[in-house]
C-alpha positions as CSV (number, residue, x, y, z in Angstrom):
1,M,-0.3,-42.2,6.7
2,A,1.9,-39.5,8.1
3,L,4.2,-39.8,5.0
4,I,1.3,-39.3,2.7
5,T,0.2,-36.2,4.7
6,R,3.7,-34.8,4.6
7,L,4.0,-35.4,0.8
8,A,0.6,-33.8,0.2
9,R,1.6,-30.8,2.3
10,L,4.9,-30.6,0.4
11,F,3.1,-30.8,-2.9
12,R,0.7,-28.0,-1.9
13,A,3.5,-25.8,-0.8
14,D,5.3,-26.3,-4.2
15,L,2.0,-25.6,-6.0
16,H,1.7,-22.3,-4.1
17,A,5.3,-21.5,-5.0
18,V,4.4,-22.0,-8.7
19,L,1.4,-19.7,-8.4
20,D,3.4,-17.1,-6.6
21,R,5.9,-17.1,-9.5
22,L,3.1,-16.9,-12.0
23,E,1.6,-13.8,-10.3
24,E,4.7,-11.8,-11.3
25,P,5.4,-10.0,-8.1
26,E,7.2,-7.2,-9.9
27,T,4.0,-6.4,-11.8
28,L,2.0,-6.5,-8.6
29,L,4.5,-4.2,-6.9
30,R,4.4,-1.7,-9.8
31,Q,0.6,-1.6,-9.6
32,A,0.8,-1.0,-5.8
33,L,3.3,1.7,-6.4
34,R,1.0,3.4,-8.9
35,E,-1.9,3.2,-6.5
36,M,0.2,4.6,-3.7
37,E,1.5,7.5,-5.9
38,E,-2.1,8.4,-6.8
39,A,-3.2,8.3,-3.1
40,Q,-0.3,10.5,-2.1
41,A,-1.0,12.9,-5.0
42,Q,-4.6,13.2,-3.7
43,D,-3.5,13.8,-0.2
44,R,-1.0,16.4,-1.3
45,Q,-3.8,18.2,-3.2
46,H,-6.0,18.0,-0.2
47,L,-3.2,19.4,1.9
48,R,-2.8,22.3,-0.5
49,L,-6.5,23.0,-0.3
50,V,-6.4,23.0,3.5
51,G,-3.4,25.4,3.3
52,Q,-5.4,27.7,1.0
53,G,-8.4,27.5,3.4
54,L,-6.1,28.5,6.3
55,A,-4.7,31.4,4.3
56,Q,-8.2,32.6,3.5
57,A,-9.2,32.3,7.1
58,E,-6.2,34.4,8.1
59,T,-7.2,37.0,5.6
60,R,-10.8,37.0,6.7
61,A,-9.7,37.3,10.4
62,A,-7.5,40.3,9.6
63,D,-10.5,41.9,7.8
64,L,-12.7,41.3,10.8
65,N,-10.2,42.7,13.2
66,E,-9.9,45.8,11.1
67,A,-13.7,46.1,11.0
68,L,-13.8,45.8,14.8
69,A,-11.3,48.6,15.2
70,T,-13.3,50.8,12.8
71,A,-16.5,50.0,14.6
72,E,-14.9,51.0,17.9
73,G,-14.1,54.4,16.4
74,Q,-17.5,54.8,14.9
75,L,-19.2,53.8,18.2
76,A,-17.3,56.4,20.1
77,A,-18.2,59.0,17.5
78,S,-21.9,58.0,17.6
79,L,-22.1,58.2,21.3
80,E,-20.4,61.6,21.4
81,A,-22.9,62.9,18.9
82,G,-25.8,61.4,20.9
83,Q,-26.9,59.3,17.9
84,D,-28.3,56.2,19.7
85,D,-29.8,54.8,16.5
86,L,-26.5,55.0,14.7
87,A,-24.7,53.5,17.8
88,R,-27.1,50.6,17.8
89,A,-26.3,49.8,14.1
90,V,-22.5,50.0,14.9
91,I,-22.9,47.8,17.9
92,R,-24.9,45.2,15.8
93,R,-22.1,45.2,13.2
94,R,-19.5,44.8,16.0
95,L,-21.3,41.9,17.6
96,E,-21.7,40.2,14.3
97,A,-18.0,40.6,13.6
98,E,-17.1,39.3,17.0
99,Q,-19.3,36.2,16.4
100,A,-17.8,35.7,13.0
101,L,-14.3,36.0,14.4
102,K,-15.1,33.3,17.1
103,A,-16.5,31.0,14.4
104,L,-13.5,31.7,12.2
105,S,-11.2,30.9,15.1
106,R,-12.8,27.5,15.5
107,R,-12.6,26.9,11.8
108,R,-8.9,27.8,11.8
109,A,-8.2,25.4,14.6
110,E,-10.0,22.6,12.7
111,L,-8.1,23.4,9.5
112,S,-4.8,23.5,11.5
113,A,-5.5,20.0,13.0
114,A,-6.5,18.7,9.6
115,Q,-3.3,20.1,8.1
116,A,-1.1,18.5,10.7
117,E,-2.8,15.1,10.2
118,L,-2.5,15.3,6.5
119,A,1.1,16.3,6.7
120,A,1.9,13.3,8.9
121,R,0.0,11.0,6.5
122,V,1.8,12.4,3.5
123,T,5.1,11.8,5.3
124,E,4.2,8.3,6.2
125,Q,3.0,7.6,2.7
126,H,6.2,8.9,1.3
127,A,8.2,6.5,3.5
128,R,6.1,3.5,2.4
129,L,6.3,4.6,-1.2
130,E,10.1,4.7,-1.1
131,S,10.1,1.3,0.5
132,V,7.9,-0.1,-2.4
133,R,10.1,1.6,-4.9
134,Q,13.2,0.0,-3.5
135,K,11.5,-3.4,-3.6
136,V,10.5,-2.9,-7.3
137,E,14.1,-1.9,-8.1
138,V,15.4,-5.0,-6.4
139,L,13.0,-7.2,-8.3
140,A,13.9,-5.5,-11.6
141,S,17.6,-5.9,-11.0
142,Q,17.3,-9.7,-10.4
143,D,18.2,-12.0,-13.2
144,A,15.3,-12.4,-15.7
145,T,15.7,-16.1,-15.8
146,T,15.1,-16.5,-12.1
147,T,11.9,-14.5,-12.1
148,Q,10.4,-15.6,-15.4
149,A,11.5,-19.2,-16.2
150,L,9.9,-22.1,-14.4
151,D,11.9,-25.2,-14.2
152,W,9.4,-28.0,-13.6
153,A,12.2,-30.4,-12.4
154,D,12.6,-28.0,-9.4
155,L,9.0,-28.5,-8.5
156,D,9.2,-32.3,-8.1
157,P,8.3,-32.9,-4.4
158,L,9.8,-36.3,-4.4
159,E,13.2,-35.0,-5.5
160,R,13.2,-32.4,-2.8
161,L,12.2,-35.0,-0.2
162,A,14.7,-37.6,-1.3
163,P,16.9,-36.9,-4.3
164,D,18.2,-40.4,-4.4
165,L,14.7,-41.7,-5.2
166,R,15.0,-40.7,-8.9
167,V,15.4,-43.6,-11.3
168,Q,18.8,-43.5,-13.0
169,P,19.4,-44.9,-16.5
170,A,21.7,-47.6,-15.1
171,D,18.9,-48.8,-12.8
172,V,16.7,-49.2,-15.8
173,D,19.4,-51.2,-17.6
174,L,20.0,-53.5,-14.6
175,A,16.2,-54.1,-14.2
176,L,16.0,-55.0,-17.9
177,L,18.8,-57.5,-17.6
178,A,17.2,-59.0,-14.5
179,A,13.8,-59.3,-16.4
180,K,15.5,-61.0,-19.4
181,Q,17.3,-63.5,-17.1
182,A,14.1,-64.2,-15.2
183,R,12.3,-64.8,-18.5
184,Q,15.0,-67.1,-19.8
185,A,15.0,-69.0,-16.5
186,A,11.2,-69.3,-16.7
187,Q,11.5,-70.6,-20.3
188,A,14.2,-73.0,-19.5
189,G,12.4,-74.3,-16.5
190,G,9.1,-74.6,-18.3
191,M,10.4,-76.7,-21.2
192,P,10.0,-80.5,-21.0
193,S,13.3,-82.3,-20.8
């Protein structure tokens, strides 16, 4: 019973090896390579967009800081002139600019964190992509006969288990002679004397 189980396991393993060869690993790796390149291109595009968002936030922050400096001068002038209504309008603009600057600061921090995360992911993807490229090159450089041709004799589980179990032509000839002799003996013994 254990021998049959072992033979069945060996046969299944050989069948899986045949299926693995039929799947053409080089083709599967090339497809994985294309998918990884597309994902990396998308992440690089997203990284560029985040970088542009950061640049815009920096420009907007500079504009707000300039507006705050201008508002300080206008507030001082309004207070000197005794124009409380005008001072209130300047203070309102200054408060709005300060709130916008705080919100912008939070947004810049979020964008910076996203940029660092994306940059790390792009670096990691690049390393994995190079690894897959090397595997594809190795497979492509292998001899075509080893990756494409299936030799069914190599898949015989009995031969792998015990190569001497194969029937040789000499064994067939010897068995034929023995059968002929047995038949002649049976005919000779079965004839009345």
